[in-house]
C-alpha positions in Angstrom: -6.0 75.4 -12.4 -7.2 73.3 -10.1 -8.7 76.0 -7.7 -10.8 75.1 -4.5 -12.9 78.2 -2.3 -13.9 77.9 0.8 -16.4 80.0 2.7 -18.0 79.9 6.0 -20.6 82.7 6.0 -23.6 84.0 3.8 -20.9 86.3 2.2 -18.3 84.5 1.7 -20.7 82.4 -0.4 -21.9 84.6 -2.8 -17.9 86.0 -2.9 -16.9 82.4 -3.7 -19.8 82.2 -6.2 -19.0 85.3 -8.4 -15.5 84.1 -8.6 -16.7 80.7 -9.8 -18.6 82.5 -12.5 -16.5 85.3 -13.8 -13.0 83.1 -13.5 -14.0 80.7 -16.3 -10.3 80.1 -17.2 -9.7 78.0 -14.3 -11.4 75.1 -12.4 -13.2 76.3 -9.4 -14.6 74.0 -6.8 -16.4 75.6 -4.3 -16.6 74.2 -0.5 -19.5 76.3 1.9 -19.9 75.9 5.4 -23.3 73.5 5.3 -25.1 76.8 7.5 -24.5 78.7 4.1 -24.3 76.7 1.1 -26.4 75.9 -1.9 -26.7 73.8 -5.2 -23.8 74.5 -6.9 -21.5 73.8 -4.1 -20.2 70.8 -1.6 -20.8 71.6 2.1 -19.0 70.8 4.9 -19.1 71.1 8.9 -15.5 70.3 9.5 -13.1 72.8 8.2 -9.8 70.9 9.3 -10.8 67.6 8.0 -11.9 69.7 4.3 -8.3 71.3 4.6 -6.8 68.1 4.7 -8.3 66.8 2.0 -8.0 69.9 -0.6 -4.1 70.2 0.4 -3.2 67.6 -1.2 -6.0 68.1 -4.4 -5.7 71.5 -5.2 -3.0 74.1 -6.8 -4.8 76.6 -5.1 -7.0 77.0 -2.0 -8.7 80.3 -1.3 -9.9 81.2 2.1 -13.4 83.9 2.2 -12.7 84.3 6.1 -10.2 86.3 8.4 -6.5 85.5 7.5 -6.5 84.1 10.9 -8.1 80.9 10.6 -6.9 80.3 7.2 -3.2 80.8 8.5 -4.4 78.2 11.2 -5.9 75.9 9.1 -3.2 75.3 6.7 0.1 75.5 8.8 -0.3 71.8 9.1 0.1 71.5 5.7 3.0 73.5 4.5 6.2 71.8 3.6 8.1 74.0 0.7 6.9 77.0 -1.2 8.2 74.5 -4.4 5.3 72.3 -3.8 2.9 73.9 -1.2 -0.6 75.1 -3.0 -1.4 78.5 -3.1 -3.0 79.7 -0.7 -5.1 83.1 -1.3 -7.4 84.4 2.1 -10.2 86.9 1.1 -12.1 88.9 3.6 -15.5 88.1 4.2 -16.7 91.6 2.8 -14.6 90.9 -0.5 -12.0 94.1 0.1 -8.8 92.9 0.1 -7.5 90.0 -1.5 -4.3 88.3 0.3 -2.0 86.3 -1.3 0.1 83.7 1.7 1.5 81.2 0.4 3.3 80.5 -3.0 3.0 83.4 -4.5 5.2 83.4 -7.6 5.8 79.4 -8.2 2.5 78.5 -6.8 0.8 81.9 -8.7 -0.8 83.1 -5.4 0.0 86.5 -6.5 -1.0 86.5 -10.3 -4.4 84.8 -8.7 -4.9 87.4 -6.0 -4.8 90.4 -9.0 -7.7 88.2 -10.8 -9.9 88.0 -7.7 -9.9 91.7 -6.9 -10.7 92.6 -10.5 -13.2 90.5 -10.3 -14.5 91.6 -6.8 -13.4 95.4 -7.3 -10.8 94.8 -4.7 -7.7 95.6 -3.7 -5.1 93.1 -4.1 -2.7 92.9 -1.3 0.8 92.0 -2.4 3.6 91.6 0.2 6.6 90.5 -1.9 9.3 92.7 -2.6 10.1 92.2 -5.8 6.5 92.5 -6.8 6.3 95.5 -4.7 8.8 97.0 -6.6 8.3 96.1 -10.0 11.5 94.7 -10.6 12.0 91.3 -12.0 11.5 88.1 -10.3 13.0 85.1 -11.6 10.3 82.2 -9.7 7.0 84.2 -10.9 8.9 84.2 -14.7 9.7 81.0 -14.4 6.2 79.9 -13.3 4.5 81.8 -16.3 6.9 80.5 -18.8 7.0 77.4 -17.8 10.7 77.3 -17.0 11.9 74.2 -14.3 14.1 75.9 -11.8 17.1 73.6 -11.5 18.5 75.8 -8.1 15.9 77.7 -5.8 18.7 78.9 -3.6 20.3 80.4 -6.9 17.1 82.1 -7.7 16.4 83.3 -4.7 20.4 85.0 -5.0 19.2 86.4 -8.4 16.0 88.1 -6.5 18.4 89.6 -4.3 20.8 90.5 -6.5 17.9 92.4 -8.8 16.7 93.7 -5.9 20.7 95.2 -4.7 20.3 96.7 -8.3 22.6 94.3 -10.5 22.3 93.6 -13.8 21.6 89.9 -14.6 23.3 88.5 -17.5 21.4 86.2 -20.3 21.8 83.3 -22.1 18.9 81.6 -23.8 18.5 78.9 -26.0 15.0 80.2 -27.1 14.0 83.3 -28.8 13.4 85.6 -25.5 10.2 88.4 -26.3 10.1 92.0 -23.7 13.4 91.7 -22.0 13.5 94.1 -18.5 16.0 96.4 -17.8 17.3 94.4 -15.0 18.3 91.6 -18.0 21.1 92.1 -20.2 23.1 90.0 -22.5 26.0 90.1 -21.3 28.1 87.0 -20.1 30.7 89.3 -18.4 28.2 90.0 -15.5 28.5 87.5 -12.4 24.8 86.8 -12.0 22.9 84.8 -15.1 20.3 83.1 -16.0 20.4 80.5 -18.7 17.5 78.8 -20.5 17.9 75.9 -22.5 17.6 72.0 -22.4 20.2 71.4 -19.7 20.5 71.9 -16.6 24.5 71.8 -16.2 25.6 75.0 -18.5 27.0 77.2 -16.5 28.0 80.1 -18.7 27.9 83.1 -15.0 30.1 82.2 -11.7 26.6 82.6 -10.5 24.1 80.9 -12.9 20.4 79.7 -12.5 19.5 77.2 -15.5 15.9 77.0 -16.2 14.8 74.4 -18.2 11.5 74.4 -20.7 8.5 71.5 -19.3 8.0 70.9 -23.1 8.5 67.3 -24.1 5.4 65.0 -25.0 6.0 61.7 -24.9 4.1 59.4 -27.7 3.6 56.4 -26.4 2.1 52.5 -28.7 2.5 49.3 -26.6 1.2 45.9 -27.3 -2.4 44.9 -25.8 -2.4 44.6 -22.5 1.0 46.1 -21.7 1.2 46.6 -17.8 2.2 50.0 -16.3 5.3 48.6 -14.7 6.2 47.7 -18.7 5.3 51.4 -19.6 7.1 52.7 -16.6 10.7 51.2 -17.7 10.7 51.5 -21.2 9.7 55.3 -21.0 12.4 56.2 -18.1 14.9 54.1 -20.2 14.2 55.8 -23.2 14.8 58.8 -21.8 17.6 59.1 -19.9 19.3 57.4 -23.6 18.3 60.8 -25.0 19.5 62.6 -21.7 16.2 64.2 -21.4 14.9 65.0 -18.0 12.1 63.1 -17.8 10.7 66.6 -15.1 10.4 67.8 -18.9 7.2 65.8 -19.6 4.5 67.8 -19.9 1.9 65.4 -21.7 1.4 62.5 -23.7 0.2 60.8 -26.6 -1.1 57.8 -28.6 -3.2 56.5 -31.3 -7.1 56.4 -30.5 -6.9 52.6 -30.1 -5.2 52.7 -26.8 -7.2 55.4 -24.9 -8.4 52.0 -22.9 -5.1 50.5 -22.5 -5.0 50.6 -18.1 -0.9 50.5 -18.2 -1.0 53.2 -20.6 -3.3 55.0 -17.8 -2.0 54.4 -15.2 1.3 55.5 -15.7 -0.3 58.7 -17.0 -2.5 58.9 -13.8 0.5 58.0 -11.8 2.6 60.8 -12.7 0.0 63.0 -13.2 0.1 63.3 -17.2 -2.7 64.5 -19.1 -3.0 61.9 -22.6 -4.2 63.3 -25.7 -5.4 60.3 -28.2 -5.6 60.4 -31.9 -7.6 58.5 -35.2 -5.0 57.0 -37.3 -5.6 58.8 -40.0 -5.3 61.9 -37.6 -1.7 60.8 -37.1 -1.1 60.0 -41.0 -1.6 63.2 -41.9 1.3 64.6 -39.4 4.1 65.3 -41.6 7.6 64.3 -41.2 10.2 61.2 -41.7 9.1 58.4 -39.3 10.1 54.7 -39.4 7.4 53.0 -40.6 5.9 49.9 -39.7 4.1 47.9 -42.1 2.8 45.6 -39.5 1.3 48.5 -37.1 -0.4 50.1 -39.8 -2.1 46.7 -40.6 -3.1 47.1 -36.5 -3.6 50.5 -35.6 -4.5 52.1 -39.4 -1.2 54.1 -38.9 2.2 53.2 -39.6 3.9 54.7 -36.5 2.2 55.4 -33.3 4.7 56.9 -31.1 6.5 59.4 -33.2 3.6 60.6 -35.4 1.6 61.4 -32.1 4.4 63.1 -30.1 4.6 65.3 -32.8 1.2 65.8 -33.6 0.2 66.5 -30.2 3.3 68.4 -29.4 3.5 71.2 -32.8 7.1 70.7 -32.9 9.8 68.4 -33.8 11.0 64.9 -32.5 14.0 65.1 -30.0 13.7 61.2 -29.6 12.8 58.6 -32.0 11.7 55.8 -31.7 12.8 53.9 -28.8 11.1 49.5 -28.3 11.5 47.6 -25.7 9.2 44.6 -24.4 6.1 45.5 -26.8 6.4 49.5 -26.1 7.5 52.1 -28.4 8.6 55.6 -26.8 9.5 59.3 -29.0 9.7 62.3 -27.9 9.2 65.8 -29.1 9.4 69.4 -28.0 6.4 71.8 -27.6 8.0 74.9 -29.5 9.2 77.5 -26.9 9.3 81.1 -27.0 9.9 83.2 -23.7 7.9 86.2 -22.8 9.7 88.2 -19.7 6.3 90.5 -19.6 4.4 86.8 -19.9 1.9 86.4 -16.9 0.0 83.7 -14.8 -3.1 83.1 -16.0 
């Protein structure tokens, strides 16, 4: 996660530095008020201007200050719990860590617990499912990289859990550590379906969760523009009945690592591309549509299918689609659902 830590005082600066030093699984950016800064941080003088920028660029924002300051600063940028950055407040003495916004989907609750461990502080969690130790659909989905198809239904499922109802489960993927709230029984009123489609409804009240685990392999002629690549990718996925929001990565041959159109497409959709040497792609096992011309130019007989499989570690779910000098294929990262998995 891309985490911004804002501090206003000298104590706050020390707390932000300790977080940055200890929490190396995330990308931490420190912003210290100009009177209390150090060489590892950026300094600021206007909190409102800083917040306006960080709410666009950050996955999570940590305020080391009073709760009131944080709430008033964040208020103009609050839109939806589905898209808001996680907001966490740590008091200036480092005693309490309070997730304020996006506790589940944004990961604020999980981050608060991590910060509390680092600071030897108390995480103050207020969401009902967490304090009751019950199953939370949105926390579960976030931890397992599952797309929630209907957030209103997710809220109904959470409410049913708190009311003591059993929740049915149908999954196309292996599931581990299933809690007592969840049972393999399609006779339940409320239930969860985990699979590739968001239209399957095995229960009267069904929450569909779809894995975000598709890697697209892309090949393109030299100089292919972003719009052409975008159109080809979208058409290919639509024809294969694969939701674009399932895409979590892209891959190609190293020869294409400086193609402006390909890089522009990935940047537009927040996709991190992986590039492989031709011999790495040729080492991938599978039945691929080979081209002597492509091998002569790139060193590999197929770019899109081989790179998708190489990056995903899984199997092809969409074979090569070609149009306007662009080729696209898709592979699925293997999925195992773990109900005890937590957000990092």
